[in-house]
DRENDREN-250900 format. One record per residue: x, y negated, z negated of N, C-alpha, C, O, CB in turn. Coordinates in steps of 0.02 Angstrom, whole numbers, padded with zeros to 5 digits, always signed. Glycine has a CB too. Layout:
N
XYZXYZXYZXYZXYZ
...
END
This chain:
198
+06438-00986-07246+06418-00946-07172+06441-00964-07142+06473-01016-07153+06364-00941-07140
+06440-00928-07077+06473-00950-07018+06442-00972-06951+06382-00959-06949+06512-00903-07004
+06470-01008-06886+06420-01022-06855+06361-00995-06843+06311-01031-06839+06435-01030-06819
+06358-00936-06837+06305-00894-06806+06250-00892-06842+06191-00899-06824+06323-00827-06794
+06276-00883-06904+06231-00896-06969+06197-00949-06981+06135-00951-06982+06262-00893-07022
+06240-01006-06994+06213-01078-06989+06144-01085-06930+06090-01112-06945+06284-01130-06963
+06161-01053-06859+06117-01057-06806+06042-01018-06827+05986-01041-06819+06156-01024-06740
+06058-00965-06851+05986-00899-06851+05963-00958-06913+05903-00967-06901+06005-00778-06883
+05976-00988-06957+05957-01020-07022+05904-01067-06990+05843-01060-06997+06022-01060-07069
+05927-01105-06962+05887-01165-06922+05849-01137-06862+05809-01173-06834+05940-01224-06892
+05860-01070-06839+05793-01035-06806+05752-01019-06855+05696-01043-06849+05803-00970-06763
+05758-00995-06889+05738-00961-06936+05692-01007-06980+05637-00984-06997+05793-00932-06967
+05715-01088-07006+05676-01137-07027+05629-01157-06978+05569-01161-06993+05712-01189-07048
+05652-01173-06912+05612-01224-06860+05532-01148-06846+05474-01169-06853+05688-01251-06756
+05538-01095-06833+05503-01041-06861+05441-01051-06898+05384-01048-06877+05543-01009-06899
+05458-01061-06948+05437-01083-07025+05373-01154-07014+05312-01157-07015+05526-01117-07076
+05421-01198-07007+05389-01258-06966+05337-01249-06925+05280-01261-06945+05433-01288-06924
+05352-01221-06849+05314-01221-06796+05232-01181-06823+05172-01195-06817+05362-01181-06733
+05269-01131-06850+05206-01098-06882+05153-01155-06915+05098-01165-06891+05233-01045-06942
+05173-01182-06962+05145-01220-07002+05119-01279-06983+05067-01294-07012+05177-01227-07043
+05141-01322-06940+05128-01390-06911+05133-01390-06826+05136-01442-06793+05186-01442-06945
+05131-01332-06803+05132-01349-06702+05173-01368-06683+05203-01412-06713+05093-01396-06662
+05197-01339-06615+05236-01379-06590+05240-01445-06571+05296-01467-06558+05244-01358-06558
+05193-01479-06568+05185-01554-06539+05207-01583-06615+05262-01610-06619+05094-01581-06503
+05167-01580-06671+05187-01633-06742+05239-01618-06755+05266-01666-06782+05148-01631-06810
+05289-01552-06749+05335-01540-06773+05415-01587-06755+05435-01588-06697+05328-01475-06759
+05451-01623-06807+05524-01664-06762+05572-01629-06792+05573-01585-06836+05544-01757-06773
+05609-01657-06761+05679-01639-06787+05706-01636-06853+05745-01595-06877+05717-01676-06762
+05673-01693-06881+05666-01698-06959+05657-01640-06999+05692-01618-07045+05611-01738-06975
+05595-01614-06969+05563-01570-07004+05610-01490-07010+05606-01449-07055+05489-01567-06965
+05641-01487-06968+05678-01426-06961+05737-01438-06996+05762-01395-07032+05691-01404-06891
+05766-01502-06988+05823-01500-07037+05802-01494-07105+05827-01445-07132+05863-01559-07033
+05771-01522-07135+05722-01510-07186+05709-01450-07241+05712-01440-07302+05674-01512-07152
+05688-01406-07160+05677-01344-07182+05740-01290-07199+05749-01251-07245+05635-01319-07134
+05778-01309-07137+05827-01274-07139+05899-01284-07208+05944-01243-07214+05844-01286-07069
+05891-01358-07259+05922-01367-07294+06002-01369-07278+06045-01350-07317+05900-01332-07329
+06016-01400-07206+06089-01410-07170+06065-01492-07157+06009-01516-07152+06110-01351-07083
+06124-01519-07155+06116-01589-07148+06114-01601-07100+06141-01558-07066+06150-01626-07170
+06090-01648-07068+06062-01669-06992+06110-01654-06945+06094-01617-06899+06045-01747-06980
+06176-01680-06948+06241-01666-06903+06249-01575-06902+06254-01545-06849+06322-01711-06948
+06248-01545-06957+06239-01479-06954+06202-01450-06896+06225-01410-06855+06210-01462-07010
+06121-01481-06898+06085-01446-06854+06101-01484-06785+06110-01446-06738+06009-01441-06876
+06104-01544-06773+06111-01561-06698+06191-01558-06679+06220-01591-06636+06079-01641-06681
+06226-01499-06734+06284-01461-06694+06268-01426-06666+06317-01418-06629+06330-01433-06717
+06213-01374-06643+06194-01327-06647+06155-01334-06581+06163-01305-06528+06170-01314-06708
+06098-01393-06604+06044-01409-06563+06047-01472-06548+06059-01504-06599+05984-01395-06590
+06039-01515-06488+06041-01569-06478+05977-01619-06475+05975-01680-06483+06073-01566-06434
+05915-01566-06457+05852-01609-06450+05806-01559-06525+05822-01526-06574+05808-01603-06345
+05749-01580-06496+05684-01522-06511+05669-01464-06462+05642-01410-06473+05611-01561-06512
+05700-01495-06391+05667-01440-06344+05731-01392-06349+05731-01330-06343+05644-01468-06256
+05774-01424-06358+05856-01363-06368+05814-01306-06423+05803-01246-06424+05956-01415-06429
+05804-01348-06452+05803-01275-06519+05729-01234-06516+05719-01183-06547+05807-01313-06621
+05686-01262-06478+05623-01241-06462+05656-01161-06404+05648-01101-06411+05570-01320-06418
+05692-01204-06351+05731-01136-06306+05745-01093-06359+05706-01047-06371+05811-01152-06260
+05802-01103-06399+05844-01076-06449+05777-01020-06483+05775-00958-06476+05881-01147-06506
+05726-01064-06521+05677-01000-06536+05659-00943-06489+05668-00885-06509+05614-01025-06550
+05638-00953-06439+05604-00923-06372+05656-00890-06379+05651-00836-06407+05584-00961-06299
+05707-00908-06362+05770-00854-06353+05775-00799-06380+05775-00744-06351+05826-00874-06370
+05779-00811-06452+05769-00774-06527+05722-00726-06513+05729-00667-06530+05740-00822-06591
+05676-00747-06486+05592-00700-06489+05620-00663-06416+05610-00602-06415+05489-00763-06480
+05649-00689-06364+05646-00645-06320+05710-00573-06318+05718-00528-06278+05645-00691-06260
+05739-00589-06371+05781-00526-06389+05764-00521-06430+05746-00472-06398+05843-00517-06392
+05743-00517-06488+05706-00487-06546+05648-00437-06533+05651-00385-06565+05677-00542-06584
+05591-00448-06487+05520-00431-06487+05530-00418-06408+05551-00360-06405+05459-00493-06516
+05526-00439-06356+05523-00429-06272+05552-00370-06257+05612-00356-06253+05561-00483-06227
+05493-00332-06247+05521-00258-06215+05512-00263-06140+05458-00266-06111+05475-00184-06244
+05573-00265-06113+05579-00250-06029+05607-00181-06022+05666-00170-06035+05634-00305-05984
+05563-00132-05999+05563-00073-05974+05603-00068-05909+05588-00097-05857+05498-00054-05967
+05658-00024-05919+05694-00028-05872+05671+00027-05809+05669+00085-05827+05759-00021-05900
+05655+00013-05746+05624+00045-05714+05666+00098-05686+05724+00081-05674+05594+00008-05676
+05644+00184-05668+05673+00231-05664+05730+00242-05613+05705+00260-05559+05630+00266-05661
+05791+00239-05610+05803+00249-05543+05859+00319-05544+05905+00334-05582+05833+00173-05507
+05829+00352-05482+05758+00344-05427+05706+00356-05485+05712+00393-05534+05748+00414-05349
+05662+00321-05468+05580+00352-05508+05559+00424-05503+05550+00456-05451+05509+00316-05473
+05556+00438-05547+05525+00522-05559+05442+00498-05575+05400+00516-05534+05572+00577-05649
+05421+00459-05632+05373+00445-05653+05309+00429-05611+05303+00367-05613+05390+00408-05687
+05266+00452-05580+05223+00407-05544+05206+00334-05557+05227+00311-05611+05169+00435-05545
+05175+00297-05520+05198+00231-05551+05118+00209-05577+05099+00151-05584+05243+00169-05487
+05085+00259-05585+05014+00253-05610+05072+00250-05695+05082+00200-05730+04937+00339-05585
+05096+00310-05703+05120+00351-05771+05181+00284-05792+05195+00273-05851+05163+00452-05752
+05205+00254-05747+05246+00217-05753+05216+00131-05798+05238+00107-05850+05273+00219-05677
+05158+00104-05751+05138+00060-05767+05096+00092-05841+05103+00048-05883+05104+00026-05708
+05070+00132-05861+05044+00153-05926+05108+00123-05987+05103+00083-06034+05032+00248-05923
+05168+00166-05960+05210+00154-06011+05223+00080-06021+05222+00066-06081+05269+00190-06000
+05236+00028-05983+05250-00024-05991+05194-00075-06022+05202-00122-06061+05274-00036-05936
+05146-00053-05997+05077-00088-06039+05074-00061-06122+05060-00100-06168+04992-00058-05995
+05084-00012-06128+05095+00020-06195+05167-00001-06243+05176+00001-06304+05096+00101-06178
+05205-00019-06199+05263-00070-06217+05240-00131-06226+05245-00164-06278+05317-00077-06168
+05217-00146-06183+05193-00234-06213+05144-00233-06270+05144-00279-06311+05146-00285-06148
+05090-00166-06277+05055-00179-06303+05082-00170-06399+05047-00186-06448+05003-00145-06266
+05152-00139-06400+05196-00116-06465+05233-00185-06484+05251-00197-06541+05258-00048-06447
+05247-00242-06416+05272-00292-06422+05236-00341-06468+05257-00378-06513+05282-00310-06364
+05172-00330-06442+05105-00383-06456+05132-00387-06541+05161-00427-06578+05000-00341-06438
+05096-00308-06546+05089-00287-06622+05150-00322-06671+05141-00358-06719+05095-00199-06627
+05206-00302-06645+05276-00329-06677+05272-00407-06714+05281-00424-06772+05334-00334-06612
+05252-00450-06640+05211-00529-06648+05187-00535-06694+05222-00556-06740+05158-00552-06608
+05118-00520-06707+05087-00512-06744+05053-00578-06738+05011-00598-06698+05116-00488-06794
+05092-00617-06806+05069-00683-06832+05090-00734-06800+05067-00790-06813+05085-00696-06893
+05142-00722-06747+05163-00776-06693+05125-00769-06627+05156-00782-06575+05242-00771-06675
+05074-00753-06624+05021-00746-06572+04992-00802-06555+04977-00809-06496+04972-00705-06590
+04975-00866-06613+04978-00936-06624+05024-00962-06580+05007-00994-06531+04994-00955-06690
+05087-00950-06595+05150-01004-06602+05155-00996-06527+05167-01047-06495+05228-00983-06655
+05147-00927-06488+05174-00916-06411+05117-00949-06369+05134-00960-06310+05184-00828-06387
+05043-00969-06390+05007-01007-06359+05027-01087-06338+05034-01122-06288+04955-01003-06396
+05032-01090-06414+05058-01167-06435+05114-01182-06395+05122-01239-06372+05082-01176-06514
+05157-01135-06384+05224-01150-06331+05220-01154-06269+05260-01184-06234+05273-01104-06331
+05148-01111-06239+05120-01138-06179+05084-01189-06158+05078-01204-06098+05095-01107-06161
+05050-01226-06214+05016-01285-06199+05042-01326-06211+05015-01380-06201+04966-01296-06217
+05112-01323-06242+05159-01390-06246+05211-01394-06182+05242-01440-06154+05207-01388-06321
+05206-01344-06175+05271-01323-06111+05283-01377-06063+05336-01406-06052+05250-01255-06057
+05222-01386-06034+05212-01448-05989+05256-01510-05982+05276-01535-05930+05156-01474-06005
+05271-01537-06065+05290-01578-06076+05365-01570-06100+05390-01612-06138+05247-01602-06107
+05400-01518-06079+05468-01503-06117+05467-01447-06039+05445-01389-06036+05468-01462-06226
+05498-01487-05984+05549-01450-05904+05568-01410-05933+05534-01360-05926+05617-01486-05860
+05628-01402-05978+05684-01348-05978+05671-01282-06009+05701-01229-06003+05743-01373-06011
+05607-01300-06054+05574-01239-06105+05520-01222-06051+05520-01164-06031+05536-01266-06196
+05480-01261-06028+05441-01244-05979+05469-01179-05922+05437-01129-05904+05430-01311-05947
+05523-01195-05907+05568-01154-05843+05584-01094-05865+05576-01042-05832+05640-01189-05819
+05610-01097-05923+05624-01041-05960+05561-01013-05965+05568-00960-05934+05656-01053-06025
+05499-01015-05985+05448-00977-06018+05425-00965-05940+05398-00910-05933+05392-01017-06083
+05429-00998-05888+05410-00959-05818+05451-00908-05797+05432-00859-05766+05408-01002-05760
+05507-00919-05814+05583-00858-05785+05552-00801-05795+05536-00764-05749+05669-00852-05834
+05538-00785-05874+05537-00757-05911+05420-00730-05860+05396-00676-05845+05571-00806-05998
+05405-00768-05857+05325-00734-05825+05354-00687-05763+05350-00626-05761+05256-00808-05785
+05383-00726-05717+05409-00714-05651+05436-00636-05641+05418-00591-05602+05468-00766-05639
+05483-00641-05691+05532-00584-05708+05479-00540-05711+05466-00523-05653+05581-00588-05776
+05431-00507-05763+05365-00484-05782+05337-00465-05738+05333-00404-05729+05326-00520-05809
+05307-00512-05692+05266-00511-05629+05303-00461-05564+05281-00421-05523+05258-00596-05605
+05371-00489-05579+05388-00450-05502+05417-00391-05514+05446-00362-05468+05440-00489-05450
+05413-00362-05583+05417-00295-05605+05358-00264-05613+05364-00202-05614+05449-00288-05660
+05290-00289-05621+05231-00232-05610+05221-00237-05544+05191-00192-05515+05158-00240-05650
+05248-00300-05503+05225-00302-05417+05257-00250-05384+05225-00220-05341+05247-00373-05374
+05339-00228-05401+05381-00179-05382+05342-00093-05407+05341-00040-05375+05460-00203-05423
+05319-00106-05461+05299-00051-05479+05226-00009-05431+05217+00049-05411+05288-00069-05551
+05175-00089-05426+05129-00039-05383+05130-00036-05303+05097+00003-05269+05057-00056-05400
+05176-00086-05280+05207-00066-05216+05238-00017-05202+05239+00002-05144+05241-00099-05197
+05273+00017-05252+05273+00105-05242+05231+00147-05245+05228+00202-05217+05304+00137-05276
+05181+00110-05298+05123+00175-05309+05088+00171-05233+05061+00222-05213+05052+00158-05386
+05088+00108-05186+05036+00121-05129+05099+00161-05078+05076+00201-05037+04991+00036-05091
+05163+00153-05080+05197+00192-05039+05189+00256-05036+05187+00292-04985+05250+00185-05047
+05180+00280-05121+05155+00358-05127+05093+00362-05115+05078+00419-05133+05163+00392-05192
+05044+00335-05095+04977+00336-05080+04942+00348-05171+04890+00379-05180+04960+00407-05014
+04972+00325-05215+04932+00339-05285+04874+00268-05256+04813+00277-05261+04995+00324-05382
+04888+00233-05242+04850+00179-05242+04826+00147-05175+04867+00131-05132+04884+00136-05277
+04776+00141-05171+04716+00124-05118+04787+00083-05075+04828+00050-05107+04625+00063-05154
+04793+00092-04999+04810+00032-04953+04798-00029-04961+04845-00069-04963+04787+00035-04901
+04731-00049-04967+04715-00094-04980+04720-00150-05034+04705-00209-05029+04682-00080-04971
+04751-00109-05094+04772-00155-05139+04816-00220-05118+04841-00224-05062+04805-00117-05183
+04824-00269-05166+04858-00321-05153+04921-00327-05217+04907-00366-05262+04805-00381-05146
+04956-00308-05220+05018-00300-05286+05016-00356-05298+04982-00364-05349+05099-00276-05277
+05035-00401-05278+05035-00482-05315+04962-00499-05372+04965-00513-05432+05028-00549-05237
+04918-00493-05341+04847-00502-05377+04829-00449-05427+04798-00473-05474+04789-00503-05325
+04838-00384-05430+04841-00334-05480+04889-00347-05549+04875-00335-05608+04866-00274-05443
+04957-00379-05516+05008-00382-05562+04985-00445-05624+04989-00439-05685+05082-00400-05517
+04958-00507-05584+04930-00562-05605+04867-00543-05655+04859-00571-05710+04910-00603-05542
+04833-00502-05635+04760-00476-05654+04799-00441-05723+04784-00461-05779+04710-00413-05586
+04847-00391-05716+04863-00371-05772+04889-00402-05859+04880-00390-05918+04899-00343-05746
+04929-00452-05807+04947-00505-05853+04925-00551-05876+04959-00576-05921+04981-00527-05844
+04870-00581-05863+04818-00607-05855+04751-00560-05926+04715-00594-05962+04806-00598-05763
+04753-00495-05929+04721-00479-05972+04760-00475-06044+04724-00471-06094+04693-00427-05949
+04829-00475-06053+04862-00491-06107+04850-00547-06122+04839-00555-06183+04920-00485-06105
+04845-00603-06082+04852-00686-06114+04776-00696-06149+04758-00707-06207+04868-00759-06038
+04736-00688-06079+04671-00680-06125+04656-00664-06176+04621-00703-06209+04638-00653-06113
+04675-00604-06201+04634-00572-06261+04675-00610-06304+04645-00639-06349+04631-00484-06274
+04758-00620-06299+04783-00649-06345+04767-00727-06366+04796-00758-06411+04841-00637-06331
+04720-00751-06326+04685-00836-06330+04622-00815-06370+04612-00838-06427+04657-00881-06239
+04586-00778-06347+04517-00742-06377+04531-00717-06474+04492-00714-06522+04505-00652-06315
+04604-00704-06466+04603-00655-06535+04631-00755-06606+04625-00771-06665+04708-00550-06521
+04657-00783-06548+04669-00856-06615+04606-00882-06628+04600-00923-06673+04720-00934-06588
+04530-00854-06578+04478-00896-06597+04428-00841-06639+04390-00865-06681+04443-00936-06527
+04427-00771-06627+04376-00736-06658+04432-00669-06680+04420-00620-06645+04303-00720-06601
+04490-00658-06732+04525-00623-06732+04472-00554-06763+04486-00496-06747+04585-00652-06765
+04418-00568-06802+04381-00518-06821+04356-00456-06783+04358-00396-06799+04336-00545-06839
+04328-00494-06719+04306-00478-06659+04317-00440-06617+04277-00404-06586+04305-00507-06637
+04403-00449-06608+04429-00404-06558+04490-00371-06570+04542-00403-06579+04435-00435-06501
+04487-00325-06572+04530-00260-06606+04592-00251-06534+04591-00207-06491+04464-00168-06621
+04652-00321-06542+04708-00334-06512+04760-00301-06515+04766-00293-06576+04722-00379-06523
+04809-00273-06488+04810-00285-06416+04767-00231-06383+04753-00233-06323+04883-00283-06388
+04746-00182-06427+04726-00124-06394+04658-00122-06326+04646-00079-06284+04706-00082-06456
+04624-00186-06341+04561-00198-06290+04615-00227-06225+04590-00235-06169+04487-00269-06325
+04682-00241-06235+04714-00267-06169+04712-00206-06122+04690-00200-06065+04795-00295-06180
+04748-00158-06173+04791-00100-06154+04745-00061-06083+04756-00033-06029+04802-00043-06234
+04685-00083-06128+04606-00016-06125+04585-00053-06043+04574-00016-05995+04506-00034-06218
+04584-00121-06038+04558-00163-05990+04609-00164-05932+04587-00166-05874+04544-00234-06019
+04680-00163-05944+04711-00161-05887+04728-00083-05864+04754-00070-05810+04770-00204-05895
+04708-00031-05917+04703+00031-05881+04650+00037-05852+04656+00077-05806+04709+00084-05914
+04587+00010-05856+04513+00014-05815+04539-00008-05743+04522+00021-05692+04443-00047-05849
+04587-00069-05745+04600-00092-05675+04647-00060-05638+04643-00074-05578+04618-00156-05672
+04692-00021-05653+04719+00018-05638+04677+00079-05604+04684+00086-05544+04752+00025-05684
+04639+00118-05635+04599+00155-05628+04558+00148-05573+04523+00194-05549+04574+00157-05675
+04562+00088-05550+04503+00069-05509+04535+00049-05431+04505+00024-05383+04460-00001-05549
+04611+00070-05437+04655+00055-05357+04658+00123-05349+04662+00142-05290+04744+00012-05352
+04657+00177-05401+04677+00224-05368+04658+00294-05328+04611+00327-05351+04705+00229-05398
+04680+00310-05288+04655+00356-05236+04617+00419-05258+04653+00460-05287+04712+00377-05196
+04555+00435-05252+04526+00490-05269+04571+00555-05294+04556+00586-05345+04488+00503-05216
+04623+00570-05253+04669+00622-05283+04704+00626-05346+04722+00677-05376+04712+00627-05248
+04712+00563-05363+04742+00542-05415+04711+00530-05486+04738+00530-05542+04766+00494-05395
+04644+00519-05465+04595+00515-05526+04595+00562-05562+04558+00563-05611+04532+00507-05515
END
């Protein structure tokens, strides 16, 4: 194996361990054992548990996270852009499937891992700012009510997905996830539409 292949083998092994034991209970020795590599081989790529968690998160970001590039210049309505973005988010979450619990675990443990927490925060802020930009455009085009608070609506849209994700880990057979998240988010958007755009 070359260096990149060894690195990916470690990440794949870490994901297996994290799904089994959770973030808090997992140790570097667990990752080393699961990878089948030497301790030195693992530490060559990742200096610490936090480094490895960052590597795992980066892997998920590259493989699954869909960030829609805003049209330049924008052609679709702001409402259509947001609908497209939300459905892309839905597709991503369907692809993630069984990893939902792991992501919630990441969030709950991140306060104890400052660099890992900062990485998660950066991705949240990026998605939030993208939503805010589209909502502001909708207000300027008079699609959305002038009293709309873009920051609050963007946070609400993100909160819908987060909330349904948490609920899914508690009562999987009761929630059609993430379809309900999209439906809830779209209801929120319809609530800020000007009458002529309904």
